Backbone as CSV, one residue per row, in Angstrom:
resi,resn,N_x,N_y,N_z,CA_x,CA_y,CA_z,C_x,C_y,C_z
1,UNK,99.089,114.780,116.201,99.110,114.012,115.181,97.760,114.035,114.342
2,UNK,98.135,114.182,112.331,97.024,114.286,111.667,96.437,112.545,111.722
3,UNK,95.120,113.065,111.270,94.145,112.005,110.911,94.289,110.916,110.114
4,UNK,94.854,111.239,108.851,95.503,110.539,107.884,96.981,109.318,108.797
5,UNK,98.207,110.163,109.357,98.539,109.562,109.626,98.388,108.522,110.693
6,UNK,96.931,109.190,111.738,97.061,107.983,112.794,96.301,107.196,111.989
7,UNK,95.103,106.982,111.364,94.796,105.814,110.516,95.402,105.278,109.433
8,UNK,96.863,105.647,109.287,97.895,104.856,108.421,98.452,103.830,109.505
9,UNK,98.920,104.463,110.398,99.340,103.334,111.954,98.149,102.639,112.273
10,UNK,97.144,103.290,112.365,95.811,101.758,112.777,95.665,100.639,111.597
11,UNK,95.620,100.646,110.579,96.264,100.107,109.365,97.188,98.921,109.811
12,UNK,97.944,99.452,109.485,99.525,98.803,110.162,99.353,98.093,111.381
13,UNK,98.745,98.295,112.201,98.653,97.739,113.759,97.843,96.596,112.647
14,UNK,96.271,96.428,112.254,95.482,95.777,112.298,96.600,94.566,111.291
15,UNK,97.685,95.194,109.859,97.706,94.141,109.753,99.050,92.994,110.293
16,UNK,99.474,94.243,111.404,100.311,93.506,112.429,100.016,92.398,112.940
17,UNK,98.766,92.115,113.486,98.017,91.621,114.169,97.528,90.362,113.581
18,UNK,97.061,90.637,112.264,96.692,89.876,111.517,97.778,88.296,111.251
19,UNK,98.733,89.253,110.280,99.854,88.363,109.928,100.641,87.291,111.314
20,UNK,100.191,88.493,112.156,101.042,87.516,113.160,100.090,86.000,113.877
21,UNK,99.006,86.298,113.905,97.781,85.487,114.225,97.440,85.145,113.492
22,UNK,97.393,85.086,112.019,96.554,84.179,110.812,98.005,83.131,110.765
23,UNK,99.020,83.921,110.936,100.440,83.061,110.221,100.970,82.109,110.686
24,UNK,100.251,81.846,111.806,100.762,80.240,112.321,99.222,79.551,112.397
25,UNK,98.271,80.015,112.224,96.857,79.282,110.966,97.438,78.681,110.402
26,UNK,98.148,79.677,109.214,98.548,79.371,107.835,99.615,78.227,107.946
27,UNK,100.846,78.294,108.713,101.335,77.224,109.276,100.695,75.598,110.013
28,UNK,99.901,76.074,110.915,99.111,74.577,111.232,98.827,73.819,109.937
29,UNK,97.612,74.759,109.518,97.592,73.993,107.967,98.164,73.426,106.957
30,UNK,99.112,74.380,106.822,100.305,73.489,106.029,100.842,72.573,106.524
31,UNK,100.963,72.130,107.648,101.549,71.175,108.082,100.642,69.813,108.164
32,UNK,99.883,69.842,108.993,98.510,69.177,109.275,98.766,67.828,108.524
33,UNK,98.690,68.061,107.073,98.437,66.450,106.596,100.047,65.453,106.192
34,UNK,101.112,66.682,106.852,102.226,65.851,107.568,102.716,65.643,108.462
35,UNK,102.677,65.784,109.194,102.701,66.166,110.922,101.815,64.653,111.828
36,UNK,100.436,65.364,110.929,99.844,64.220,111.950,99.669,62.720,111.154
37,UNK,99.889,61.698,111.913,100.488,60.360,110.750,99.486,59.367,111.009
38,UNK,98.192,59.749,112.141,96.560,59.144,111.913,95.462,60.189,112.232
39,UNK,94.221,59.877,112.697,93.043,60.966,112.297,93.271,61.537,113.258
40,UNK,93.671,60.638,114.501,93.574,61.394,115.843,94.548,62.649,115.931
41,UNK,95.965,62.155,115.308,96.940,63.594,115.376,96.913,64.212,114.778
42,UNK,95.524,64.312,113.250,95.209,65.314,112.656,94.458,65.858,113.092
43,UNK,93.382,65.041,114.204,92.179,66.209,114.384,92.624,67.241,115.891
44,UNK,94.029,66.561,116.189,94.513,67.554,117.658,95.206,68.822,117.220
45,UNK,95.998,68.652,116.225,96.560,69.370,115.000,95.319,70.782,114.361
46,UNK,94.043,70.462,114.420,93.232,70.643,113.676,92.497,71.542,115.360
47,UNK,92.994,71.170,116.066,92.472,71.627,117.268,92.668,72.523,118.079
48,UNK,94.034,72.459,117.782,94.811,73.706,118.447,94.262,75.064,117.411
49,UNK,93.675,74.892,116.543,93.735,76.611,115.989,91.938,76.229,115.681
50,UNK,90.996,75.493,116.251,89.856,75.346,115.974,89.226,76.871,116.616
51,UNK,89.394,76.880,118.344,88.571,77.999,118.955,88.864,79.618,118.108
52,UNK,90.416,79.906,117.281,90.401,80.882,117.875,90.647,81.598,115.934
53,UNK,90.782,80.236,114.579,91.398,80.627,113.308,90.257,82.039,112.787
54,UNK,88.969,81.578,112.937,87.711,82.725,112.599,88.175,83.667,112.943
55,UNK,88.537,83.942,114.293,88.682,85.061,115.300,89.663,86.113,114.792
56,UNK,90.817,84.704,114.438,92.113,85.608,113.626,91.962,85.733,112.216
57,UNK,90.925,85.856,112.023,90.552,86.394,110.024,90.164,87.751,110.434
58,UNK,89.623,88.078,111.534,88.696,89.536,112.157,89.949,90.304,111.809
59,UNK,90.876,90.064,112.324,91.412,91.419,111.429,91.598,91.251,110.382
60,UNK,92.114,90.788,108.898,91.955,91.504,108.146,90.657,92.030,107.433
61,UNK,89.643,91.355,108.559,88.040,92.082,107.568,88.146,93.291,108.096
62,UNK,88.853,93.284,109.315,88.678,95.066,109.690,90.017,96.045,109.125
63,UNK,90.710,95.376,109.068,91.660,96.373,107.577,91.128,96.516,106.971
64,UNK,90.852,95.721,106.092,89.997,95.559,104.902,88.705,96.760,104.870
65,UNK,88.066,96.967,106.149,86.961,97.773,106.702,87.454,99.497,106.479
66,UNK,88.709,98.857,107.337,89.136,100.487,107.729,89.858,100.911,106.873
67,UNK,90.412,100.517,105.865,91.338,100.318,104.744,90.308,101.110,103.097
68,UNK,88.757,99.895,103.405,88.133,101.736,102.959,87.031,102.044,103.083
69,UNK,87.493,102.998,104.177,86.769,104.207,104.958,87.383,105.164,104.843
70,UNK,88.426,104.536,105.612,90.069,105.672,105.286,90.695,106.330,104.524
71,UNK,90.530,105.489,103.512,91.123,105.198,101.871,90.583,104.812,100.876
72,UNK,89.241,104.998,100.207,88.463,104.541,99.694,89.493,104.167,98.158
73,UNK,90.343,105.314,97.757,90.990,105.454,96.383,92.196,103.757,96.380
74,UNK,92.626,103.801,97.728,93.218,102.779,97.740,93.036,101.093,97.676
75,UNK,91.596,101.477,98.868,90.650,99.853,98.244,90.534,99.645,97.138
76,UNK,90.359,100.898,96.517,89.828,100.262,94.748,90.562,100.023,93.842
77,UNK,92.312,100.730,94.309,92.234,100.251,93.252,93.061,99.150,93.391
78,UNK,93.468,98.821,95.071,94.219,97.802,95.433,92.972,96.252,94.469
79,UNK,92.034,96.591,95.143,90.634,95.388,94.709,90.397,95.298,93.189
80,UNK,91.078,96.506,92.243,90.719,95.957,91.039,91.952,95.571,90.661
81,UNK,92.924,96.325,90.798,94.256,95.787,90.552,94.918,94.340,90.651
82,UNK,94.099,94.123,91.848,94.709,92.709,92.252,94.062,91.705,92.179
83,UNK,92.924,91.730,91.191,91.120,91.211,92.278,91.866,89.733,91.619
84,UNK,92.607,89.124,90.732,92.436,88.068,90.043,92.930,87.433,91.640
85,UNK,94.124,87.844,91.817,95.382,87.062,93.069,94.291,87.106,94.069
86,UNK,93.417,88.323,94.552,92.770,88.428,96.045,91.654,87.312,95.904
87,UNK,91.038,87.072,94.823,90.399,86.193,94.256,90.970,84.249,94.692
88,UNK,91.331,84.795,94.613,92.578,82.742,94.091,92.466,82.894,96.035
89,UNK,92.672,84.174,96.225,93.346,84.016,97.832,91.966,83.802,98.972
90,UNK,90.639,84.583,98.095,89.645,84.171,99.216,89.222,82.806,98.588
91,UNK,88.955,82.479,97.604,88.864,81.170,97.031,89.412,79.887,98.413
92,UNK,90.840,80.174,98.145,91.361,79.571,99.730,91.106,79.740,100.769
93,UNK,90.817,80.902,100.983,90.009,81.054,102.814,88.632,80.112,102.641
94,UNK,87.829,80.354,101.897,86.488,79.945,101.802,86.607,78.267,102.169
95,UNK,87.501,77.461,101.453,87.964,76.443,100.974,88.232,75.992,102.376
96,UNK,89.145,76.487,103.170,90.102,76.421,104.150,88.618,76.017,105.653
97,UNK,87.801,77.223,105.331,86.750,77.273,106.381,86.141,76.084,106.342
98,UNK,85.440,75.731,104.726,84.709,74.630,104.642,84.888,73.716,105.070
99,UNK,86.466,73.279,104.569,87.225,71.758,104.843,87.524,71.690,106.801
100,UNK,87.369,72.876,107.263,88.038,72.258,109.024,85.828,71.736,109.553
101,UNK,84.787,72.206,108.986,83.089,71.880,108.901,83.112,70.472,108.578
102,UNK,83.645,70.134,107.128,83.381,69.412,106.651,83.763,67.726,106.773
103,UNK,85.431,68.495,107.458,86.526,67.271,107.545,85.247,66.179,108.615
104,UNK,84.821,66.937,109.425,84.099,65.557,110.565,82.994,64.865,110.197
105,UNK,82.052,65.338,109.279,80.350,64.905,108.475,80.567,63.538,108.179
106,UNK,81.948,62.976,107.838,82.078,61.530,107.769,83.653,60.309,107.976
107,UNK,82.943,59.813,108.203,84.441,58.876,109.021,84.726,58.445,107.952
108,UNK,85.044,57.880,106.785,85.568,57.225,105.400,87.058,58.431,105.155
109,UNK,87.672,57.484,105.387,89.474,57.762,105.496,89.590,59.083,104.422
110,UNK,89.156,58.344,103.014,89.376,59.073,102.153,88.391,60.177,101.934
111,UNK,87.303,60.424,102.816,86.889,61.588,103.223,87.608,62.807,103.690
112,UNK,87.979,62.173,104.928,88.617,63.146,105.358,90.410,63.449,105.123
113,UNK,90.776,62.971,104.082,92.211,62.806,103.590,91.870,64.012,102.707
114,UNK,90.894,64.047,101.912,90.730,64.896,100.826,90.354,66.475,101.610
115,UNK,89.768,66.870,102.466,89.635,67.656,103.411,90.676,67.977,104.278
116,UNK,91.631,67.283,104.486,93.137,67.768,105.150,94.034,68.313,103.904
117,UNK,93.203,67.578,103.125,94.277,68.578,101.763,93.763,69.950,101.384
118,UNK,92.796,69.810,100.638,91.948,71.152,101.319,92.013,71.890,102.049
119,UNK,92.223,71.890,103.441,92.990,72.986,104.674,94.227,73.232,104.187
120,UNK,95.420,72.057,103.822,96.721,72.380,103.041,96.452,73.746,101.802
121,UNK,95.582,73.444,100.955,95.441,74.225,99.640,94.992,75.913,100.925
122,UNK,93.898,75.635,100.957,93.604,76.985,101.454,94.599,77.582,102.708
123,UNK,95.096,77.439,103.344,96.526,77.756,103.415,97.525,78.313,102.987
124,UNK,97.944,77.473,101.768,99.128,77.237,101.606,98.788,78.731,100.668
125,UNK,98.078,79.115,99.749,97.141,79.923,98.636,97.425,81.177,99.581
126,UNK,96.590,81.498,100.498,97.042,82.603,100.805,98.024,83.461,101.851
127,UNK,99.398,82.236,102.413,100.426,82.689,102.839,100.674,82.832,101.529
128,UNK,100.860,82.531,100.492,102.108,82.912,99.532,101.465,84.077,98.218
129,UNK,100.108,84.191,98.596,99.930,85.721,97.854,99.987,86.525,98.970
130,UNK,99.856,86.943,99.667,99.973,87.782,100.837,101.676,88.391,100.462
131,UNK,102.263,87.307,100.529,103.892,87.864,100.377,103.805,88.450,99.501
132,UNK,103.219,87.883,97.933,103.308,88.316,96.950,102.907,90.237,96.590
133,UNK,101.478,90.095,97.116,100.945,91.282,97.392,101.512,92.219,98.040
134,UNK,102.242,92.193,99.346,103.122,93.126,100.335,104.083,93.678,99.210
135,UNK,104.680,92.752,98.789,105.738,93.029,97.937,105.987,94.128,96.592
136,UNK,104.911,93.976,96.268,103.956,94.372,95.016,104.187,95.977,95.092
137,UNK,103.325,95.839,96.654,102.966,97.724,97.447,104.303,98.666,97.366
138,UNK,105.247,97.746,97.610,106.688,97.969,97.729,107.518,98.625,96.308
139,UNK,107.640,97.421,95.696,108.135,97.763,94.416,107.713,98.115,93.726
140,UNK,106.349,98.287,93.577,105.463,99.750,92.584,104.854,98.526,91.428
141,UNK,103.327,99.156,91.258,102.925,97.927,90.078,102.239,99.955,89.327
142,UNK,101.615,99.196,88.083,101.624,100.274,86.960,100.219,100.882,87.440
143,UNK,100.250,101.953,88.194,99.170,102.465,88.487,99.711,104.352,87.430
144,UNK,98.504,104.593,86.527,98.634,105.614,86.265,98.091,107.342,86.767
145,UNK,98.178,108.257,86.087,97.889,109.521,87.239,96.454,109.406,87.591
146,UNK,95.221,108.594,87.084,94.063,108.374,87.190,93.872,107.931,88.757
147,UNK,95.074,106.748,89.239,94.733,105.925,90.094,94.304,104.455,90.165
148,UNK,94.185,104.243,88.524,93.914,103.306,87.783,95.081,101.890,87.901
149,UNK,94.956,100.611,88.249,95.133,99.613,87.868,95.764,99.378,86.273
150,UNK,96.679,100.233,85.390,96.953,99.386,83.888,97.463,98.300,83.244
151,UNK,97.995,97.692,84.894,98.344,95.887,84.206,97.530,94.995,84.143
152,UNK,98.217,93.841,84.354,97.756,92.167,84.188,98.195,91.271,85.535
153,UNK,97.193,90.273,86.181,97.879,89.094,86.886,98.884,89.221,86.635
154,UNK,99.726,88.582,85.728,100.657,88.959,85.211,102.132,89.600,85.832
155,UNK,101.376,90.866,85.592,102.174,91.967,86.152,102.811,92.169,87.663
156,UNK,101.634,91.342,88.200,103.113,91.493,89.699,103.353,89.757,89.817
157,UNK,103.369,89.465,89.103,104.727,88.570,89.537,105.814,88.788,89.044
158,UNK,106.558,88.857,89.672,108.738,89.003,89.262,109.221,88.316,90.234
159,UNK,110.615,88.322,90.184,111.639,87.565,91.176,111.787,88.207,92.571
160,UNK,111.438,89.189,92.015,111.291,89.716,93.735,110.289,89.461,94.633
161,UNK,109.083,89.721,93.772,107.894,89.200,94.604,107.237,87.663,94.790
162,UNK,107.630,86.961,93.864,107.179,85.975,94.114,108.610,85.066,95.388
163,UNK,109.730,85.532,95.355,110.430,85.327,96.582,110.286,86.178,97.650
164,UNK,109.003,87.155,97.663,108.831,87.587,98.665,107.344,86.458,99.660
165,UNK,106.314,86.062,98.611,105.888,84.931,98.594,106.295,83.616,99.305
166,UNK,107.483,83.008,98.612,108.093,81.967,98.808,108.916,82.206,101.128
167,UNK,109.090,83.407,101.153,109.385,84.268,102.528,108.500,84.077,103.285
168,UNK,107.365,84.739,102.806,106.476,84.987,104.036,105.443,83.213,103.845
169,UNK,105.515,82.314,103.130,105.268,80.998,103.191,106.241,80.067,104.338
170,UNK,107.361,80.547,104.077,108.017,79.694,104.504,108.373,80.097,106.157
171,UNK,107.968,81.180,106.641,108.222,81.854,107.987,106.536,81.431,108.186
172,UNK,105.589,81.614,107.632,104.237,81.343,108.997,104.758,79.853,108.963
173,UNK,105.176,78.670,107.947,105.193,77.643,108.145,106.119,77.400,109.392
174,UNK,107.618,78.324,109.465,108.057,77.738,110.867,107.470,77.935,112.086
175,UNK,106.554,79.406,112.313,105.563,80.232,113.570,104.710,79.253,113.509
176,UNK,104.174,78.600,112.700,102.878,78.057,112.935,103.381,76.443,113.681
177,UNK,104.422,76.167,113.574,105.054,74.450,113.863,105.678,75.292,114.818
178,UNK,105.984,76.268,116.099,106.190,76.647,117.090,105.426,76.818,118.339
179,UNK,103.432,77.635,117.287,102.873,77.207,118.346,102.443,75.571,118.278
180,UNK,102.269,74.418,117.081,101.871,73.073,117.253,102.764,73.093,118.757
181,UNK,103.987,72.925,119.125,104.666,72.841,119.972,104.365,72.890,121.478
182,UNK,103.841,74.365,121.205,103.135,75.190,122.672,101.508,74.400,122.993
183,UNK,101.189,74.005,121.290,99.504,73.767,122.368,99.179,71.466,122.056
184,UNK,100.285,71.195,121.863,100.137,70.005,121.657,100.205,68.843,122.859
185,UNK,100.111,68.547,123.490,100.480,67.841,124.725,101.988,66.908,124.764
186,UNK,102.655,66.878,125.205,104.053,66.468,124.875,104.308,65.286,124.385
187,UNK,104.876,65.072,123.449,105.237,63.768,122.756,105.702,63.521,121.225
188,UNK,105.640,62.103,120.801,106.154,62.565,119.213,106.042,63.488,118.400
189,UNK,104.272,64.167,118.641,103.833,64.905,117.697,104.632,66.255,117.869
190,UNK,104.688,66.970,119.020,105.857,68.013,119.594,107.037,67.686,119.066
191,UNK,107.560,66.528,119.128,109.094,66.495,118.608,109.001,66.753,116.971
192,UNK,107.802,66.289,116.177,107.756,66.409,114.752,107.850,67.481,114.623
193,UNK,107.065,68.329,115.211,106.539,69.653,114.981,108.079,70.984,115.231
194,UNK,108.526,70.314,116.657,109.906,71.263,116.438,110.937,70.636,115.218
195,UNK,111.177,69.111,114.799,111.675,69.390,113.527,111.273,69.632,112.083
196,UNK,110.163,70.268,112.217,109.734,70.693,110.811,110.234,72.366,111.232
197,UNK,110.004,72.884,112.508,110.727,74.410,112.792,112.389,74.661,112.217
198,UNK,112.829,73.404,112.554,114.234,73.200,112.394,114.547,73.160,110.917
199,UNK,113.573,72.335,110.502,114.091,72.445,108.638,113.588,73.714,108.147
200,UNK,112.511,73.916,108.386,111.932,75.256,107.605,112.206,76.533,107.502
201,UNK,112.947,76.558,109.494,113.896,77.603,109.888,114.574,77.870,108.841
202,UNK,115.310,76.602,108.686,116.013,76.823,107.730,115.951,77.798,106.463
203,UNK,114.891,76.899,106.407,114.176,77.304,104.640,114.393,78.808,105.128
204,UNK,113.214,79.356,106.005,113.139,80.436,105.980,113.926,81.457,105.847
205,UNK,114.828,80.965,106.808,116.387,82.484,106.786,116.974,82.059,105.380
206,UNK,117.285,81.178,105.037,117.574,81.592,103.116,116.817,82.345,102.594
207,UNK,115.495,82.485,102.276,114.754,83.178,101.737,114.533,84.559,102.275
208,UNK,114.508,84.612,103.596,114.233,85.982,104.144,115.516,87.102,103.744
209,UNK,116.713,86.505,103.529,117.698,86.856,104.028,117.781,87.393,102.280
210,UNK,117.036,86.241,101.428,117.420,86.841,100.100,116.381,87.870,99.678
211,UNK,115.148,87.940,100.340,114.263,88.739,100.303,115.020,90.493,100.628
212,UNK,115.923,90.203,101.777,116.399,91.830,102.317,117.392,91.752,101.671
213,UNK,117.828,91.307,100.331,119.057,91.644,99.657,118.194,92.020,98.207
214,UNK,117.309,91.885,97.684,116.911,91.934,96.831,115.812,93.354,96.844
215,UNK,115.256,93.469,98.020,114.960,94.554,98.899,115.563,95.859,98.789
216,UNK,116.423,95.466,99.198,118.028,96.941,99.051,117.683,97.141,97.550
217,UNK,117.999,95.853,96.306,118.468,96.498,94.834,116.794,97.213,94.208
218,UNK,115.945,96.360,94.712,114.526,96.529,94.136,113.826,97.449,94.530
219,UNK,113.444,98.198,95.814,113.295,99.379,96.761,113.814,100.287,96.786
220,UNK,113.050,101.410,98.104,113.652,102.333,98.389,113.638,102.372,99.955
221,UNK,113.287,101.047,100.079,112.362,100.717,101.451,113.529,101.264,103.064
222,UNK,114.750,100.971,102.129,116.197,101.178,103.088,116.486,103.075,103.734
223,UNK,115.565,103.807,102.132,116.089,105.005,102.294,115.496,105.400,104.005
224,UNK,114.641,104.358,104.419,113.860,105.110,105.677,114.546,104.307,106.719
225,UNK,115.270,105.158,107.655,116.402,104.433,108.581,115.364,103.446,109.387
226,UNK,114.094,104.179,109.929,113.143,103.427,110.902,113.146,101.937,109.921
227,UNK,112.405,102.016,109.123,112.189,100.744,108.178,113.402,99.592,108.001
228,UNK,114.605,100.208,107.923,115.911,98.988,108.277,115.910,97.859,109.254
229,UNK,115.811,99.472,110.062,116.176,99.068,111.384,115.306,97.937,111.796
230,UNK,113.821,98.341,111.641,112.401,97.061,112.003,112.853,96.415,111.367
231,UNK,113.825,95.911,110.017,113.983,94.882,108.700,115.029,94.324,109.678
232,UNK,116.295,94.344,110.127,117.267,93.854,110.344,117.176,93.555,112.616
233,UNK,115.935,94.165,113.001,115.583,93.728,113.936,114.409,92.625,113.922
234,UNK,114.179,92.083,112.605,113.268,91.222,112.511,114.428,89.944,112.203
235,UNK,115.375,90.306,111.809,116.390,89.240,111.017,117.290,88.569,112.787
236,UNK,117.623,89.521,113.950,118.032,89.261,114.653,116.736,88.456,115.659
237,UNK,116.026,88.745,115.504,114.464,88.137,116.066,114.500,86.688,115.716
238,UNK,114.431,86.694,114.468,114.675,85.264,114.362,115.908,84.274,114.278
239,UNK,116.577,84.574,114.477,117.911,83.927,114.903,117.854,83.390,115.806
240,UNK,117.471,84.880,117.168,116.992,84.574,118.751,115.738,82.871,118.599
241,UNK,114.709,83.319,117.867,113.860,82.376,117.718,114.837,80.726,117.198
242,UNK,115.048,80.644,116.395,115.572,79.630,115.896,116.722,78.790,116.986
243,UNK,117.509,79.393,117.853,118.090,79.349,118.785,117.219,78.577,120.307
244,UNK,115.981,79.138,120.051,115.387,78.565,121.213,114.944,77.749,121.297
245,UNK,114.396,77.612,119.806,113.978,76.146,119.491,114.693,75.098,119.486
246,UNK,116.240,74.793,118.913,117.351,74.373,118.969,117.156,74.081,120.467
247,UNK,116.767,74.488,121.402,116.433,74.383,122.971,115.754,73.892,123.652
248,UNK,114.956,73.735,122.862,113.132,73.503,122.838,112.687,74.391,124.150
249,UNK,112.861,75.422,124.093,112.289,76.833,124.992,111.151,77.486,124.006
250,UNK,110.341,76.422,123.925,109.459,76.653,122.639,108.448,77.801,123.165
251,UNK,108.011,78.342,124.513,107.519,79.487,124.705,108.220,80.847,123.672
252,UNK,109.737,81.121,124.629,110.340,82.117,123.852,110.637,82.234,122.306
253,UNK,110.532,80.876,121.727,110.987,81.053,120.199,109.926,81.465,119.631
254,UNK,108.534,81.150,120.368,106.889,81.483,119.498,107.376,82.890,119.610
255,UNK,107.597,83.400,120.684,107.518,84.462,120.970,107.833,85.524,119.955
256,UNK,109.170,84.409,120.129,110.160,85.318,118.960,110.120,85.447,117.179
257,UNK,109.717,84.392,116.932,109.315,84.118,115.621,107.662,85.002,115.696
258,UNK,106.949,85.212,116.465,105.932,86.099,116.437,106.206,87.722,115.798
259,UNK,107.738,88.043,116.600,108.123,89.654,117.046,109.006,89.579,115.344
260,UNK,109.466,88.286,115.148,109.861,88.368,113.467,108.734,89.126,111.819
261,UNK,107.228,88.197,112.639,106.820,88.611,112.024,106.309,89.966,111.895
262,UNK,106.086,90.496,113.098,105.447,91.414,113.695,106.380,92.788,112.967
263,UNK,107.764,92.557,112.931,109.162,93.442,112.728,108.914,93.435,111.153
264,UNK,108.629,92.232,110.604,108.721,92.594,108.895,107.606,93.587,108.399
265,UNK,106.307,93.173,109.017,105.319,93.817,108.356,105.467,95.623,108.664
266,UNK,106.069,95.516,110.664,105.841,97.324,110.379,106.932,97.572,109.439
267,UNK,108.022,97.094,109.255,109.654,97.569,107.974,108.948,97.856,107.122
268,UNK,107.836,97.075,106.355,107.649,97.023,104.849,106.069,98.353,105.019
269,UNK,105.502,98.384,105.723,104.864,99.610,106.418,105.270,101.105,105.931
270,UNK,106.525,100.788,107.027,107.462,101.996,107.463,108.358,102.522,106.436
271,UNK,108.897,101.474,105.432,109.373,101.876,103.739,108.060,102.953,103.586
272,UNK,106.786,101.858,103.297,106.243,102.791,102.115,105.605,104.235,102.992
273,UNK,105.559,104.175,103.994,104.975,105.576,104.235,105.806,106.567,103.943
274,UNK,104.493,107.661,103.404,103.029,108.111,103.540,102.099,107.153,102.438
275,UNK,103.206,106.239,101.284,102.475,105.647,100.096,101.868,104.941,100.908
276,UNK,100.864,104.177,100.310,100.246,102.943,99.925,100.841,102.292,98.729
277,UNK,100.500,102.478,97.944,101.193,101.922,96.948,101.663,102.798,95.927
278,UNK,102.862,102.282,95.774,104.179,103.266,95.098,103.055,102.720,93.339
279,UNK,103.351,103.368,92.112,103.476,103.682,91.055,104.861,103.576,90.334
280,UNK,104.604,102.511,89.393,106.224,101.936,88.652,106.009,103.145,87.724
281,UNK,105.135,103.614,87.124,105.011,104.326,85.999,105.695,105.877,87.136
282,UNK,105.346,106.276,87.742,105.817,107.871,88.020,105.375,107.850,89.219
283,UNK,106.673,108.066,89.828,106.340,108.325,91.956,105.365,108.827,92.109
284,UNK,105.703,110.099,91.304,104.177,111.165,91.362,102.945,110.756,91.592
285,UNK,102.316,109.106,91.321,101.422,109.160,90.610,100.831,107.911,92.113
286,UNK,101.772,107.586,92.907,101.586,106.771,94.003,100.317,107.252,94.608
287,UNK,100.104,106.820,95.796,98.678,106.520,96.294,99.372,107.226,97.857
288,UNK,99.205,107.780,98.332,99.423,108.480,99.129,98.283,108.829,100.022
289,UNK,98.506,109.032,101.886,97.516,109.162,102.949,97.142,110.429,102.793
290,UNK,97.731,111.017,101.529,97.137,112.628,101.312,96.025,112.472,100.453
291,UNK,96.973,111.650,98.831,95.652,111.833,98.032,94.704,110.659,97.895
292,UNK,94.362,109.949,98.888,93.662,109.048,98.654,92.630,108.662,99.365
293,UNK,93.143,109.914,100.571,92.429,109.500,102.211,90.259,110.047,101.979
294,UNK,90.032,109.775,102.898,88.728,110.335,102.743,88.650,111.728,103.576
295,UNK,88.006,111.951,103.731,87.294,113.449,104.226,88.179,113.708,105.467
296,UNK,88.083,114.832,105.910,88.319,114.799,107.388,86.823,114.271,108.351
297,UNK,86.295,114.742,107.683,84.966,114.312,108.991,84.604,113.120,108.789
298,UNK,84.734,112.666,107.936,84.824,110.399,108.125,86.178,110.026,109.070
299,UNK,87.139,110.955,108.395,88.307,110.216,109.591,88.044,110.515,111.082
300,UNK,87.559,111.471,111.616,87.140,112.078,113.129,86.195,111.064,113.628
301,UNK,85.065,110.860,112.627,84.110,109.963,112.953,84.810,108.963,113.312
302,UNK,85.314,107.917,112.495,85.863,106.658,112.363,86.483,106.815,113.633
303,UNK,87.281,107.729,113.492,88.530,107.666,114.911,87.148,107.383,116.376
304,UNK,86.665,108.093,116.379,85.444,107.490,117.911,85.158,106.731,117.710
305,UNK,84.686,105.650,116.504,83.929,104.211,116.655,85.454,103.542,116.636
306,UNK,86.365,103.967,116.197,87.729,102.544,116.559,88.008,103.008,118.580
307,UNK,87.688,103.866,118.882,88.391,104.199,119.827,87.836,103.855,121.097
308,UNK,86.258,103.212,120.508,85.397,102.557,121.208,85.073,101.322,120.871
309,UNK,84.991,100.668,119.842,85.183,99.172,119.539,86.406,98.745,119.293
310,UNK,87.518,98.784,118.781,88.550,98.027,118.907,89.034,96.962,120.350
311,UNK,88.846,98.382,121.765,88.886,98.115,122.904,88.578,96.829,123.021
312,UNK,87.518,96.583,122.870,86.475,95.444,122.816,86.416,94.338,122.212
313,UNK,86.648,94.632,121.193,87.352,93.133,120.142,88.709,92.321,120.695
314,UNK,89.993,93.241,121.601,90.674,93.161,122.128,90.614,92.499,122.922
315,UNK,89.497,92.940,124.095,89.349,92.353,125.134,88.565,90.769,124.909
316,UNK,88.016,90.979,123.733,87.439,89.379,123.639,88.110,88.332,123.010
317,UNK,89.235,88.349,122.607,90.039,87.783,121.849,90.945,87.165,122.692
318,UNK,91.649,88.374,123.646,92.107,87.942,125.159,91.920,87.094,125.266
319,UNK,90.212,87.198,125.721,89.792,86.300,126.435,89.457,84.943,126.144
320,UNK,89.064,84.860,124.702,88.905,83.802,124.149,90.711,83.133,123.708
321,UNK,91.496,83.269,124.145,92.997,82.869,123.910,93.456,81.813,125.165
322,UNK,92.906,83.022,126.524,93.143,82.770,127.729,91.915,81.293,128.307
323,UNK,91.000,81.732,127.476,90.140,80.566,128.214,90.463,78.630,127.253
324,UNK,91.285,79.241,125.692,91.762,78.164,125.191,93.647,77.606,124.836
325,UNK,93.622,78.188,126.792,95.195,78.188,126.692,95.651,76.771,127.120
326,UNK,95.221,75.698,127.021,95.582,74.682,127.372,95.969,73.626,126.346
327,UNK,97.040,73.053,126.429,97.241,72.068,125.303,97.002,70.974,124.992
328,UNK,96.798,70.932,123.821,95.618,70.244,123.615,96.252,68.310,123.698
329,UNK,94.891,67.967,123.988,95.651,66.019,124.183,94.441,65.636,123.357
330,UNK,95.247,63.797,123.358,94.078,63.002,122.671,92.822,62.426,123.662
331,UNK,93.161,62.859,124.662,92.251,62.538,125.801,90.593,63.523,125.179
332,UNK,91.144,65.049,124.857,90.284,65.808,124.779,89.211,65.584,123.105
333,UNK,89.423,64.209,122.565,88.904,63.697,121.247,88.253,62.595,121.505
334,UNK,88.143,62.572,123.255,87.333,61.086,123.502,86.044,61.619,123.341
335,UNK,84.673,60.762,122.730,83.213,60.844,122.729,82.584,60.474,123.049
């Protein structure tokens, strides 16, 4: 296998892991102000992701680092052309991280309520903007022959990409609600999480089906048989997840919602291959794994480093989830 292809696959795996893990973090953050009826319940909700949320973000950092080293032209074009969108996303992530820490510094209800809504905003913005970004890569953006983005921030916004943002947003909320159903002690809060999953599941289904329809008409994703199969597989997994939620089989429901996120991500990257960013000006100006890659020597060195370090990171994260596998209870908050 060519190293260019190998690194495209590795970056796909990294983004798939990121959306699967950070997806339910975003969902939990967006649901927290609404599902938690008092401070104890809100602290319980935060504690479900407290030990893991920063580790989940490592997948995004690793994916960005891999993109920078393996495909520097893609990194340069993406981070310059999508600068404002990525800046807003970064601000949201910073606000969310700070909120987790600052919330507990004062017991005043107004103080804690303010940071609770900052967690909501810091979770909503990245979830929405990731959907906009991914659909833009597939639909195409104005890139010239020199691999330079020549559009503006508003060129990234279209009915298709905004729909992509809404689809990602609602799917992550559904995913997060199921995670809460698994991690909170059984009781009224779990029931509220289940009801949220059922309601947002309907919204996610409508937006995702609309996204599939517009993907067919606005992109060439379905020219790839594998991408089309993965996308329809994601729809099937979502339906099964919803049915498990109705039957209160939260474990299987979460597994299938995670599979929905994973297959959706795989479908989009599969539809892009061998491209990374489609040029809306001229298909020949698209950034691919060939015209935007590093030298073969660089890819070879990176491959050895990845084979050495990635298993260590995976082992550590698996250990973290195993250590904090128990449900969060109100008793855990006693001090």
